[in-house]
N, C-alpha and C positions, 0 to 999 in steps of 0.2 A: 678229754680222753679221745683217742683215735679209735674209730670203729672200722672193723674189717668189712662190714656189710651194712646196708641201710637198716635202720631200726626195725622196720617191718619184716626183715628177712635176717634177723640176727642168728646166724648159724651157731655161734658160740652158746647162746641160750638153749638152743635145741640140743647141742652136744651135751650140755649139763643136764638137761631134762632126761635124755635117753640114758646117760651114764648113771644117773641116780635111780632111774626106773630099773636098770639092770643090777642095781646094788653094788656098783663099783665106786671105789675112791678114785681120785685123780691119779694117785700113784699106781693103782691097779690098771687103770686105763692106759697110762703111759707104758707100763710094763708089757701089756698085751700088744700095744702098737709096736714096741721095740722088737718083740718076738717075730713079728711078720715083716720086719725090715723098715719100719718107719721110726726114725730117730727123733722122737718127741719125749721130752722130760715132763715130770710132774708140774714143774713151773710153767712150761709151755702150754700144758693143758689148761691150767688156770688162766693164763693170758688169753687163750682162745675163748674160753667160756665168758670172760668179761668183755670180749670184743676188742682187746688191746692188740692182739696179734693176728695178722692175716693168715689164712689157711690156703695151702697150695692144693691144686687138683689131686696130686698124689696123696696128700694127707687126708683130703676129703674121701678119696677112694678107700683108704685104709680105715678111716673112722667108720664109714658105713659098713665095712666088713666086720670090724670088731664089735660095733654096737648092734649089728644085725638089723639095720634099717635101710630103707630105700633112699636113693638120692633125693627124691621128692620130699621125704620127711624133713630133710635138713634145709631145703630151699623153699618150702612152702611159706606163704605169707602168714604172719601171726593173725 
């Protein structure tokens, strides 16, 4: 499996954590991202969460906006 970030900074796992903490499904997160101009599908959210898909700076910016977290929350070491 290809990882987008080193294991100790797995952004995908943090996205999953904050998504679930907010009570959102992958489909709901994708829908909210699309509303603000970030064309990510439910499948792509799943791929990000398992570390299979790389995340662009633009997508990280939108994820922090939708999940209402600071950049540091996604980049902090586990």
